[in-house]
N, C-alpha and C positions, 0 to 999 in steps of 0.2 A: 630496817623497815619491817613492820609487822603486817602479815597478810590480812588480818582482820581489819587493821586500820585502812588498808588499801581498798578492800572490796566493799566495805560497808556503806560509804556515802553515795548519794546521787550528786555528782560533782557540780552540777549547775546550781544546786541549792546552797553551795558554800561560797563565801567571799574568797577573794584571791589569797589573802593571808592564811585563812583556815585551810584551804586546799593545799597550799604550799607546806604548811605544817604537817598535815595528814600524810603527804607524800614524802616528807623529810627531804625537801628540795631546796638547798641553800641558793642564795642569789647568784653566787659565783659558779653554780653548777655542781654536779656530782664529781667525787674523786674516783680514781681508777679502782680503788678497793671497793667503794660502794657499788660501782657498775658491775664488777665481777660478782659480788654477792647477789645482786638482784638478777643478773643473768642466770645464775645457778637456780634461783627461786622461780623465775617467770619464764625462762627459756628465751629463744630468739623471737624477734618481732616479725614473724612470718606466718602465712597460712599453712596449715598442716593438712595433708590429704590422707584420707583413710586408705587402707590397702585395697587396691583394685583387683578385679579378676584379670587373669592373664589373657592374652590375645587368643590362645588356643581354647581356653574355657569359654570365652565369649562365642567363639565359632561353634564349638560342640553343643552349646546350649540351644542353638537354633534347631537342633534335631529332636528336641524333647516333645514337640507338639504331637498329639495323638494322630492327627490326620497325616502328618509327615511320616510317622512310623508305618501307617497303613500303606502309604504310597511306596515306601521302601520294600515292604513285603510284596506288594504287587509287582515291583520291578524284578525281585528275585524269582517269583513264580513265572513271570513272562520269560525270563531267561531259561528256566528249567523246561518249559514247554516249547522252546525253540522259536520264540518271537523276539529277536534282538532289537527290532525297531521300537517296540513298546518299552523294552528295558532301557534303551538309550534315551528315549523321550522322557520317561519318568525320572531317570537319573538327572538329566539336565534341569528339569523343572525343580526337583528337590534342591540341587546345588544352587540354582539361581535364587531360590527362596532363602536359603541359608546365608548366602553372600549378602543379600539385601538386608536381612535382619542384623547381620554382623556389622555392616557398615553403619547402620543406624545407631546401634549400641555404642560402637567405637566413637562416633562423632559426639554422642551425648556426654561422653567422659570429658570432652574439651571444655565444658562450662567452668570447671574448677581451674583449668589452666588460664582461661580468660580472666577469671577473678584475680588470679595471682598477678596478672599484668598490670592491674590497677595500683599495685604498690609502687611507691616512689623509689627510684634507684638509690638516692642518697639524700641526706638532710644536713643542715647546718645546726650544730649542737654546741651549747655552752657547757664546757666541762673544765673544772679547775681554773675558772676565770678566763679561759680562752675559747674562742669560737672555732670549732673543728668540723670539717666535712666528713661524715661517716656513712657507710652503708646503712640503710634503714633497719636492716635486721639486727643491728647492734644496739638499737634504742631500748631503754628500760624505763619503767615507771619512775617518775621524778626527774627525768631529763628535761632540760629547758631547750626548746627548739625555736629557731628563727624562721619566720614565715614570710614569703615574698610572693607578689603576683606572678602567676605562671607555675608555682610549685604545686605538687600533689601533697596533700597533708599526709605525713608518714605514719601517724598513730593517732588514737583518740587523745584529746588534750583539753585541759582547762585553760582558756585564754587569759593571759596576764596583761597583754597589750594589744590594742586593735586601732590602727590608724586608717580610717576609710577602708577597713578590711571587708571585702565581700567574697563569699565562698559559694561556688555552684555545688549544691547538694542534691541536684535533681536525680542523680543516679541512685542515691541512698534514700531520699525521702519522697521523691515524686514532685517536689516543688519546682515549678517552671522558672521562677526568678531566682537570681543569686540572692543569698541571705546576707543582710547587713549585720556584721558581728560587733559585739561589745563585751565589756569585761565585768559589768555590774552583776551582783548576786541576783538570782531570780528566786522569788519566794513561793511561786505557785507550783504545787507538786503534780506529779503524773502528767507532765507535759509531753507531747509527741516530739520526736527528734527535731523536726523543723522549727520548733519554737524554743529550743535550748540554745539561745543565741550567744551564750558565753562559752560554748564548746565548739571544738573543731573535730571532725571525724576522719579517720583513715580512709584514703581513696578518693576524697573529694578534692575539687580543684579551686585554687585561689585565683579569682579573676581580677581583683583590684586591691590596692593598698598593701600594707604590711603589718606584721604583728609578731607576737611571741606567745608561747604557751608551754605549760608543764604537761608532760606525758602522763596520762592517767591509766590507760589500758594499752596493752600491746598484743600482737599475735591474734590468737583465736578468741581473746576476751574483748577485742574491739567490736564495734557494731558490724563492720565488714566481716570479721571472723565469725560472729554469731550467724550471719547470713550464710557463710561458707559451710558452717556445721549443719544448718537447716537444709541446704542444697544437697549435701552428701547423704542426709538421712532419708531423702525422698526416693522411694522406689518407683520405677516406671511401671504403671499398671498396664494390663492388656486392654486392647481396644474392644469396643462392642462386637465388632466383626470377628475378632480372634476368639472371643469367648463363645460366640454363637457357633462358629465353625468347629471349635473343639468338641462341643456337645453333639453337633451334627455328625462329626466324624466317628465318634464312639458309637452312636446309635446305628449309623449306617454299616459300620463294620460288623456289628453283631447280627444285624438283619441279613446281610449278604452271606455271612457264614452259615446261618441257619438255612437259608433258601438253597444254597449250593449243596448242602448235605441232603436235603429233601430231593433235589433234582437227581443227584447221583444215586441215591437209594431207590427212587421211583424207577429210574432207567434200568437198574439192575433187576428189579422185580418184574419188569416187562420183558426181560431177556435180552436187552441191548448189550453189545460188547463192552466189557468193563473198561477197556482202554479208551474207547470212544466216549463213554459217560464221564470218565475222569477228566479227559481233555475238555469235554463240554462244560462240566462243572467249573473247572479252573478258568476256562475262557469266559464263562459267565461272570465269575467273580471279578476277573480283571476288567471286564466290560462294565460291570455295575459300579465300580469305583470311579468317580469323576476326577481322573488324574489331571485333567485340564483345568480343574478349579483353581489351584494356586497360580497357574499361568494367567488365567482370566482375571483373577484378582489383581495380580501384579501389573498386568497390562492396563486394566481399568484405572488403577491408582496412578500409574505413570502417565497415561494420557490425560487424566484429570489434573495431575500436577502441572503438566505442560500447559494445559489450557488456563490454569489459574495464574501462571506466571504472566500471561498476557492481560490478566485482570488485576495485576499488581499484588499477587500473593505468592510468595516463594515457599514451597513445601520442603521442609528439612527431613521429615520422617513420613514415608509414604502412607502408613496406616492412618495417619491423621486426616487424609483426604476423606476417607469413608466415615471416620468418627465425627466429622463435622455434621453429617446428616443426623446424628443422634443428639446433638446439643440441645439442651432445654434451658440453660442459663448462659448468657454472655456477660461476664464481669469485665467491664471496660473502663479504661482510664478516661479522664475528661480531656485534659489538655492535649491538643493536637489530634486526638482521635475522634471525639465528638465535636471539638471546637477547632478553630482555624489556627490556633497556636500563635496568635498575634493580638495584642491589646488594641482595642478600638474605643474611641470616645463615643459614648452613646447619649449622654445627657450633659447639659451645661446649666449653670445657675448664674444669673445676673439680673439686675433691676428687680430683685426680690421675686424672681419667677424661675421655675425649673422648665427648661425647654429641651426639645430634641435638637440634634445637630443640624437637622434639615431646616430649622428656623434661623440659623446663622446666615448672614449675608455672604454671597459670593462676589468677589471683586476682581476686576482686571488686575493682573499682577503689577502693572506699571503704576497704577493709582495708589498702591499701598504705601508708597514713599512720597506721595505728592504733598502731604501735610505732616506737620509734626505730631509726635505722639500725644501731645497735650490737646490737639484739635480733633483727634479721632473720636468717632462715636463709640459708645461703650462696648458694643459687640466687637468692633474692629480693634479696639485697644486690647481686649481679652485675647483675640486671635494673634495679635502682634506679640503679646506676652508669651503665648504658647510657643512661638517660634524663636523669640530672642532669648528667653531664659531656658535654654535647652542645649545640651552638649552632644546631640547626635550630629552625624556628618554623612555626606554622600560619597560613595566610592566611585571608582571609574566607570562602573556600569549603571550609575544613577540609582544604586540600591542604598537604602537608608541603613546606616550602621550605628548601633548604640543600644542603650538600655531599652527594653521593650516598652516601658511606660513612657519614656521620652519620645520613642519612635511613634507611638500613637498620637501624642500631642503634635509632633512635627507633621505627621501625615494629614491630620485634620486641618492644620494651618495651611499646608500646601494645597489641599483640596479646595480650600476657599480662596486661593489666590495669594496667600501671604507667604511668599517664597523667602527662604532664609538668606540667600546671597544678597538679594535686593534690600531686604530689611537691615542686614548687618552693614551694608555699604552706607545706608542712610543713617542708621542708628548703631554705630559700632559699640562693642563691649569695651567699656572704659576700665572696669575693674570687676572683681567677682569674689564671692565667698563660696568655696566649693560645698557641695552637699556633704553632710555629716550624719551618720546614723544616730548619734546622740540627739542632735537638734531636729533631724528629719526635715531639714530645710536647705535651700540653696538660694543665693542672691546674685544678680548681675546688675551692673550700672550702665546706663545709656543716656545719650542726650535727650533732654525733654523739650524745652523751648526757651528763647531769650537767655541763653547761657546757662540755664539750670540743667540739672541732671535728675534722672529718676532711677531709683533702685526697684527692681522687680524681684519679688520674693515668691518662690514656689515651694510647696511642701505638703505634708499631711494636713488634711483639711482642719482637723481639730487644733493643730499647732498654729495654723494661719489665723483661724477665727479668734483664738484666745489672745493673739497679739494685735488684732485689729481694733482700733479705737473709733473708726468711722468707716463709712462706705464711700467708694469713689463714684462720683456722678459728674456729668458734664458741667452742671451749674456750680460744682464745688463739692467739698466734703459734706456728707450728711451723717446724722447720728446712726449708730448701728445698734440693733437689738441682738446681742450675741445669742441669746437663748432661741430666738426665732430662726436665726441663720443655722444654728446647730440642729434645729428640727428639720430644716431642709436638707442638711448634710445627712442626718440619720435616715431621712426618707429615701435619698439616693442610695445610701449604703444598704438600706433595707431591701433593695431590689438586687442585692448581690454585686453592686458596682464598687470598684475601688475609687475613693474620692481624693482629689487633690485640690488645694486652694491656691489662688493667685492674688497677690496684694502689691501695692506700690507705696513709695514714699518719695516726696520731692525734696531735693537738696540744692543748695546754691552751688555746690561743687562736690566732687568726690571726697568724702572724708579722708583725712590723713591716716587715721587709725581705723582699720576695718575690724572692729570688735563685734562679733555676731550679736551679743546681748544688746548692744546699743543700736546697731544698724537695723536689726530685725525686730523693731518695736515701734509702737505708735503708727501702725500701718493702716492703709486704706484698702479695704477689700474690693477687688475687682470682680472676682467670680470664682465659681467652683466647677470642676469637671468630674464626671463619673465615667469610669472605664470598665470594660469587660472584654474577655476573650470570647467572641461570639461563636455560636454553633456553626458548624459547616452547613451549607444550604441543603445538602442531601441527607443530613443526619436524621431529621424528623421523619422523612419518608422511610428510611431504613429501619428506624425503631418501630414505626407502624407496621412494616412488613414482618418484622420479628414477632410482633404480637399476633398478627394474623396467622403466622406459622406456629403459634403456641410456644414461642421462645420468650423468655423473660430477660430483658436487658437490665443490668444492674451497674450503677456507676460506683467505682472505687477510686477515690482521689485523695491526694495529699492537701488539697485546697480547703479553704474555709467552707464550713457547712452551708452558710447562706449563699455563697457564690455557686456551690455545687447544686443546691436546690433550685436556683434560678435556671441554670442550664438544663437540669433534669426536667423541669417543667416545660421549657421551650422546645425540647426535642421529644417530649411525650413519655419520658420514663416514669414520671409521676404526674398526677392530676393536680389542679390548683388547690383543691381542698385537702390533699394528703399532707399530713404533718408527721405521722408516726412512721412514715417510710424512710425517714432520714435519721441516721445514727452516727455519732462521732467515735473516734478511736478511744476517747476517754470514757465514753459510756459503754463501749464494747469491752474494755479491759477487764472489768470484774465478772463478766459473764463466763460461766463454764461452757464447755463445748455442748453439753446437753441443753443448757439454757438457750444458747444461740440457735441450736437446731430447732427449738420450739418456736423461734421468732424469725428465722432466716428467710422463710418464704414470703414474709410480709415486708421485708426491708428492701428498698430499691436504691438507696444512696448511702454510701459509707464515706465519711470525710475524716481527714487527719488520722489515717490508719498506719500502723507499723507493719513491717514485713511479716512478723509472727501472726498479726491479726489477719493479713491477707490469706495466709496459709490456713488459718482457723476458719475463715469464711468458706474457702474451697472445700475443706474437710466437712463442714457442717452441711453444705449443699449436697456433697457426694453421699454423706450418711443418710440424707433424706431421699436418696435414689435418683439424683439428677446427674446428667452429664454436663460438665462445666467447661466453658471456654474462658480463659483468663488472658487479658491483654496486659502488657507491661513494657516499660522501656529501661527501667533502672536495675541496678544491682539488687535493690530491695525487692524487686518483683521476681527474681530468679527462682527462689524456692516454690512460690505459688505457681509459676509457669510450669515448672517441672512436675508438680503434684497434679495440676489440672489435667482433665482428659484431653484438652487441647490448649497448649500454651502458645500465645500469639505475641510475638515481639514486634516492636516498631523498627522498621528498616531505616528511617531517617534519623530519629532521635534516640534509637535504642543503643544500649551499651553492648559490647561483645559478650558480656556475661549473660544478659537477657536473651540474646540471639542464640547462643549455644545451648541454653536451657530450654528453649522453645521448640515446638513442633512445626511452627509456621511463622514466617516473617512477612509483615505487611510492608510492601515497598513504598506505599504512599501514606502510611500511618492513618488510614481512613476507616472509620467504623463501617461504612457502607460496603467496603471490600470484604469484611468478615461475613456480612449477610450474603454476598455473592458466593463466597466459598461454602456457606451452609447449603445453598441451593445446589451447588456442584456436588457436594457430599451426598445429598439426598439422591441426586440423579445416578451417581455411581452405585450407591447401595441398591437402588431400584434395578439397575442393570445386572448387578451380581445376583440378585434374587431371580431375575428373568433367566439368567444362565442356569441357576440351580433348578428352576422350574422346567427349563428345556431339557437339561441333561438328565435329571432324575426321572422325568416323565419318559424320556426315550429309553433309559436303562430299565425302568419298570415295565415298559412295553415289551422289551426283549425278554425280561424275566418271566412275565406272564405267558408270553408265547411259548417259551421252552418248558416252563413249569406245568402249564395246564394241558399241553398237547398229550403227554402220556396218560394223564388222568381222563382225557376224553377218548382214549383209545387210538390216538394218532401217533405216527412216528415223530421223532425229534425233527422239528421243521427246519432248523438252521444248523449248518456245520460250524465248527470252531472258526474257520477262516471268515465266514460271513459275520460272525459276532465281532471279531477283531477289526474287520473292515468298517463296520458300522461305528464301532467305538473310535477308530482312528480318524475316519473321514467325516462321517455324518455328524458325530458329536463335536468334533474339534473345531473345524473351520467356521461353520455358522455360529457356533457358540462364542468364539472369540470375537466375531463381528458384532455380537450384541453389545459389546463394550462401547460402540460408537452410537448407540441409540440416544436420540435427543431426550431431554427431560419432558415429563408429562406436564400437561397444562395446569393441573391442580397441585403441583409440587410444593408450593409455598403456602397452600391453604390447609395443609395437613398438620396435625400435632406431631411433635417429635416422637420417635419410636421409644417405647418403654424399655428401660434397661434390661428387664427380665424377659422381654418379648422373644419368643422363639423365632428362628429364621423361617419357620413354616407358618407364621401367623398370617392373619387376613386372608384365609382361604387358600394359601399356597399348598399346604399339605393335602387338602381335599382335592384341589385341582390335579395334583400329581397322581393321586390314587385313581380318580375317575377317568382322566385322560389316558393314563397308562393302561388301565383296564380296557378302555375303548380301543386303543392302539393294538393291544394284544388280541382283543376280540375280532377286530377287522382282519388281522393277520391269520388267526385260526380259522375264521370263516373262509378266507381265500384258500387256505390249505384244504379244509374239509370239502369245499365246493369243487375244487379243481383236481383233487388227488386222483379221482377216477376218470375225469374228463380229459386231463392232459398229463399223462404219466411222466412225460419227460420234462415238462415246464413248470409244474406246480411249485417246486422249491425255489426256482428263479422268481416266480411271481410273489411268493411270500417274502423272499429277500428284498425284492424291489418295493412292495407295498410298505413293509416296515421302514425301509430307508426313506421313501418319499413322504410317508405319513409324518415323519419327523421334520421334513422340510416345510410341510404345510403348517405344522405346529409352531415352528420357530417364527414364521411370518405372522401367525395369528396372535402370539403373545407379546408382540412388540409394545402393546399398550394394555393396561388393565381393563380399560373401558372403551377407548376409542377404536372405531372400526379400522381395519387394515386399509380399506378403500378410501376412507377420509384422510388417513395419514399419507397415502400414496406410496407406491413401491420404492421410489427413489429418494424418500426422505432419510433413509439409511442405506446409502449406496454400497458400503462394504458388505452389509448383510445380503442385499439383493445379489451382489456379485458372488458371494460365498454360496448362496443357494443355487445359483445358476451353474457354478463350477461343480458343485456336488452332483447336481442332476446330470451334467455331461459325463462325469466320472462314472456314475452309476450306469448310464447307458453304455459306457465303454465296457463295463464288466459283462454286459449282456450281448453286445454285438461285435466285440473284437475277439477273433478266434483264440488268440494266444491267452487272453484273459479268461475265456471259457474254460480252458484247461486248468488255470490256476484256481478259479473260484467255483469250478464244477457247476457252471451255469449253462443255459442254452438260449439261443436267440428266440425272442417272442414274436408271434405273428402280430400283425397290425391290430387285430381284434383283441388279442390277449393284452397287448400294451395299452389299448384304450380302456379295457376293463380294469387293468392294474392302476392306471392313472385316476380313473373314477373312484375306485376304492381308496386310493391314497388321499383323496381330497375330503374324505368323511371327517377326519379329525379337524381339519381346518374349518369346515363348515360348523361343526359342533361347538368349537371354541368361539367362533364369531357369534353364534346364537347365544352362548353364555354371556358374552359381553353386551348383547342387545338387551337381555333381561336386566343386567346390572345398570345399564343406562336408564331404563324405564323405572327401575326401583329408586334410583337417585332423583329422578325428576318428579316423583310423587310427593 
């Protein structure tokens, strides 16, 4: 067999004989010699993993971040100057961060293992005229494989036999319904996978019937293998927060280094002891580094993840929680995410009129069998047909089990009082012709009246109409205008509904020979039904909330573009007049990445797309500077889920592959849950910014106090022990409590953060500078004013003013605009408790004698304490005044 012969054709375009010839596949199967030759050429039929990083390399990679390196340096310095508590605290934080990152990366590697699990363990293969059960990795192109219901398809193949064969390809194509397979040649080129109905694909599940096929592709050349290759090629990018913190860490380290050198040199020039200035500069450096930041981020993300589980979102990778707040595009699946994942009859056609299901009569269940089928009014006859010509059944829990289309018909009939059990008792099924994908029809026989029987035929609307020679009416058969009925059919289909037709034929008795061509002819049309998987009730509200928040929802589905557009309009993704917002995979295929980038921000609905195209959409949006959340449930979604900034897998319908590739799993498969997680992501990022605002302002206040004192002719106001106490107690506990701060009222009225936006944007940097200066100025004023008046107590007062000023600051910055008093002190109880605890501890350093020795402090008089508390409140008042101006500015 020649490689060129094997790889050149699109197999669905070839008839069975031509495909068999191209693959050199004899009817009795391959010989042992041919198998051996092909295995040497094509290798084993299995997915191949690229070489992965070792466990140790994964762990060591966690220490490459610049901020982590700065913290390690701080830990070493703290140990040198004799502060083991700081060294231990920083080391624990760094190790915790490394372990967390390692676990996330290690778990991400499991996606490939989950993909491998989709391979069937064995297959029945015809070789040398005998059917043999072999491990699937032994299959080669040209093998003839037997397929049965319940089997996993072991390789890509061209079907040569299909008897009522249905294959669930949802994991590969996104199609929610099992595909009816056939063997005929298809002539239309560039079809999406879901429409290649004479092919079967590796990893898909046979749900009904049996068949046979010739293996066309094995291993990494299968559609599943191509997805595996895409999945392994996708590198996990850094989150917005990780990028911002890396930049922040670098700038901070340089600034601290410069300031510490200036403080050290300035002290020496003033004649201060070199050892004291060295310890002061080093203490200042350690204090200026926000070593609690990684801990705050980890705790914020962990608490957010815990909260999201209660809202039906399971976070697999912690940084994803914050990234949600940056999302500007949500690319969502349709079926089950925006819709209810169940077909519902929405329209019916009878008596030459299209009606809603609300116009159908509701009947007491007992009355449905009180008259013969022949005597029923038209609407009741149609409802009876929906229930009788139907193969669904009820399980022990009264749940409907069966094909989604038939389930929808069954549910409508039951809702209107036409119960299956009662109808079948009165009008039992006498015979049937099962559904067949070639005919697209099924027929059942039931008693009619006066000893006659009726055949009820159900199927594709166009197949029913073309076989109908008249219309059924109570007064008897009437003429049918097929073109007019087809116009009504097209009108229903034009609204994105799947149409089915029902017709009947009266017989004196059940025919002896049930030949479909003879039975399903000369029919009387009873009516048509139009079905749709309707939107979730909350979907439209969630889409509207996205738009308010500056987030663009985009639908990516394997469904028909007409159906996709209908749902998109109903939930508000596109407007009624929008037509250019919808594109199909076929139209997307010839576009280069650059051409797609030029159009991607205008497209809102993608239909019939392939895995490669989903990946292409994500890349185009990211190249345009957007943060993308991508939902998915199938194997075909895994590469795009991994590439997206936030991959969101479905918890109910999702495959293991999609879940392992994703950052987050929706436990309820609901689009509105994604919107809730975006809100939580924004809250968490706000709180991280508040912590940075708090800790950097505090650190800057300390730096200004120590840096400016010598320049103003004052002695160094704080001892190294004071700096480390403020760093450990004042910065740490209240800062951690900020993670519990509730979300701001305008959280979902803001636009997403720009990808290139600095962490100091929106006035954060300005606030840090002016409040840090104010904090330093108040401390220096305290020093200058009391240095002559209270020789023993001035340093204790400066120490306390600086400490309590930070407490006032943390209470004031809980909201960007809302007043602390309107929020209420107990709306964040952990923070209120942390501030109270810090105040008590600070008082302990002043009034407990043993601590006076440790901290070189002295007890303050009542008047000195009152003045200290008054000066400490200046920062709080100033920030509250700033917020008042912001509120007034916004109200103008």
